[in-house]
ZAMI-177963 format. One record per residue (C-alpha): x, y, z. Coordinates in Angstrom, 1 decimal, decimal comma, m for minus. Example, Ala and Ser with C-alpha at 12.3 -4.5 7.8 and 13.67 -1.06 7.14 Angstrom:
<node xx="12,3" yy="m4,5" zz="7,8"/>
<node xx="13,7" yy="m1,1" zz="7,1"/>
END
This chain:
<node xx="9,0" yy="6,0" zz="8,3"/>
<node xx="6,5" yy="8,8" zz="9,1"/>
<node xx="4,2" yy="8,8" zz="12,1"/>
<node xx="0,9" yy="10,7" zz="11,7"/>
<node xx="m0,5" yy="11,4" zz="15,2"/>
<node xx="m4,0" yy="12,6" zz="15,8"/>
<node xx="m4,7" yy="13,6" zz="19,4"/>
<node xx="m8,3" yy="14,0" zz="20,4"/>
<node xx="m9,8" yy="15,3" zz="23,6"/>
<node xx="m13,3" yy="14,0" zz="24,1"/>
<node xx="m16,4" yy="14,7" zz="26,1"/>
<node xx="m16,6" yy="11,9" zz="28,7"/>
<node xx="m20,2" yy="11,3" zz="27,6"/>
<node xx="m19,1" yy="10,1" zz="24,1"/>
<node xx="m15,8" yy="8,4" zz="25,0"/>
<node xx="m17,0" yy="4,7" zz="24,8"/>
<node xx="m18,9" yy="5,3" zz="21,6"/>
<node xx="m16,0" yy="7,2" zz="20,1"/>
<node xx="m13,6" yy="4,3" zz="20,9"/>
<node xx="m15,9" yy="1,8" zz="19,2"/>
<node xx="m16,3" yy="4,0" zz="16,2"/>
<node xx="m12,5" yy="4,5" zz="15,9"/>
<node xx="m11,7" yy="0,8" zz="16,3"/>
<node xx="m14,5" yy="m0,6" zz="14,2"/>
<node xx="m15,0" yy="2,1" zz="11,5"/>
<node xx="m12,6" yy="5,0" zz="11,3"/>
<node xx="m9,2" yy="3,4" zz="11,7"/>
<node xx="m10,0" yy="0,5" zz="9,3"/>
<node xx="m11,2" yy="3,1" zz="6,7"/>
<node xx="m8,0" yy="5,1" zz="7,1"/>
<node xx="m5,9" yy="1,9" zz="6,6"/>
<node xx="m8,0" yy="0,9" zz="3,6"/>
<node xx="m6,7" yy="4,0" zz="1,8"/>
<node xx="m3,4" yy="2,2" zz="1,3"/>
<node xx="m1,5" yy="5,2" zz="2,6"/>
<node xx="m0,5" yy="3,6" zz="6,0"/>
<node xx="1,0" yy="0,3" zz="6,9"/>
<node xx="m0,1" yy="0,1" zz="10,6"/>
<node xx="m1,9" yy="2,0" zz="13,3"/>
<node xx="m2,5" yy="2,0" zz="17,0"/>
<node xx="m4,9" yy="3,8" zz="19,4"/>
<node xx="m3,6" yy="5,0" zz="22,8"/>
<node xx="m5,2" yy="6,6" zz="25,8"/>
<node xx="m3,4" yy="9,4" zz="27,6"/>
<node xx="m3,1" yy="8,5" zz="31,3"/>
<node xx="m2,4" yy="12,0" zz="32,7"/>
<node xx="m5,5" yy="13,7" zz="31,4"/>
<node xx="m6,8" yy="17,1" zz="32,2"/>
<node xx="m9,7" yy="17,3" zz="34,6"/>
<node xx="m13,0" yy="16,7" zz="32,8"/>
<node xx="m11,7" yy="15,3" zz="29,5"/>
<node xx="m10,6" yy="12,0" zz="28,1"/>
<node xx="m7,7" yy="12,1" zz="25,6"/>
<node xx="m6,7" yy="9,5" zz="22,9"/>
<node xx="m3,9" yy="9,5" zz="20,3"/>
<node xx="m4,6" yy="7,7" zz="17,1"/>
<node xx="m1,3" yy="6,9" zz="15,4"/>
<node xx="m0,8" yy="5,9" zz="11,7"/>
<node xx="2,5" yy="4,8" zz="10,1"/>
<node xx="3,4" yy="5,7" zz="6,5"/>
<node xx="6,4" yy="4,6" zz="4,6"/>
<node xx="7,0" yy="8,0" zz="3,2"/>
<node xx="5,9" yy="11,7" zz="3,5"/>
<node xx="4,5" yy="11,4" zz="0,0"/>
<node xx="2,1" yy="8,7" zz="1,2"/>
<node xx="0,9" yy="10,9" zz="4,1"/>
<node xx="0,5" yy="13,8" zz="1,7"/>
<node xx="m1,6" yy="11,6" zz="m0,6"/>
<node xx="m3,8" yy="10,7" zz="2,3"/>
<node xx="m4,2" yy="14,3" zz="3,4"/>
<node xx="m5,1" yy="15,4" zz="m0,1"/>
<node xx="m7,4" yy="12,6" zz="m1,3"/>
<node xx="m8,9" yy="10,9" zz="1,7"/>
<node xx="m8,6" yy="13,0" zz="4,9"/>
<node xx="m11,3" yy="15,6" zz="4,1"/>
<node xx="m14,1" yy="13,0" zz="3,7"/>
<node xx="m13,0" yy="11,0" zz="6,7"/>
<node xx="m12,8" yy="14,1" zz="8,9"/>
<node xx="m16,3" yy="15,1" zz="7,7"/>
<node xx="m17,6" yy="11,7" zz="8,7"/>
<node xx="m16,1" yy="12,0" zz="12,2"/>
<node xx="m17,6" yy="15,5" zz="12,5"/>
<node xx="m21,0" yy="14,1" zz="11,4"/>
<node xx="m20,9" yy="11,5" zz="14,2"/>
<node xx="m19,3" yy="13,5" zz="17,0"/>
<node xx="m19,3" yy="17,2" zz="16,0"/>
<node xx="m18,9" yy="19,6" zz="18,9"/>
<node xx="m18,0" yy="16,9" zz="21,4"/>
<node xx="m14,3" yy="16,5" zz="20,7"/>
<node xx="m11,3" yy="18,5" zz="19,6"/>
<node xx="m8,3" yy="17,1" zz="17,7"/>
<node xx="m4,9" yy="18,3" zz="16,7"/>
<node xx="m2,5" yy="16,6" zz="14,3"/>
<node xx="1,3" yy="16,2" zz="14,4"/>
<node xx="3,7" yy="14,6" zz="11,8"/>
<node xx="6,8" yy="12,9" zz="13,1"/>
<node xx="9,7" yy="11,2" zz="11,5"/>
<node xx="10,6" yy="7,8" zz="13,1"/>
<node xx="14,4" yy="8,0" zz="13,6"/>
<node xx="15,0" yy="4,6" zz="15,1"/>
END
């Protein structure tokens, strides 16, 4: 199992709107690609001063499924996120293998 983690640090002014967008639009669209089997959204509790940080996590059965997502779907979904919240957040991505 592969865990695709997207950590995003947000401007406090957009945090509530961003969470609603993630929950109601973005995360369902990511799942609708068929590349992931489940997801979760977490809030970082020990945040840096002035920012709010979330981690969106998506589980894929294989690395090939993640690669298919990154090739065929991620560019458009990232562009949509940028259209809504450009300049008000920063994200970084990590790929992990679930060992147990």
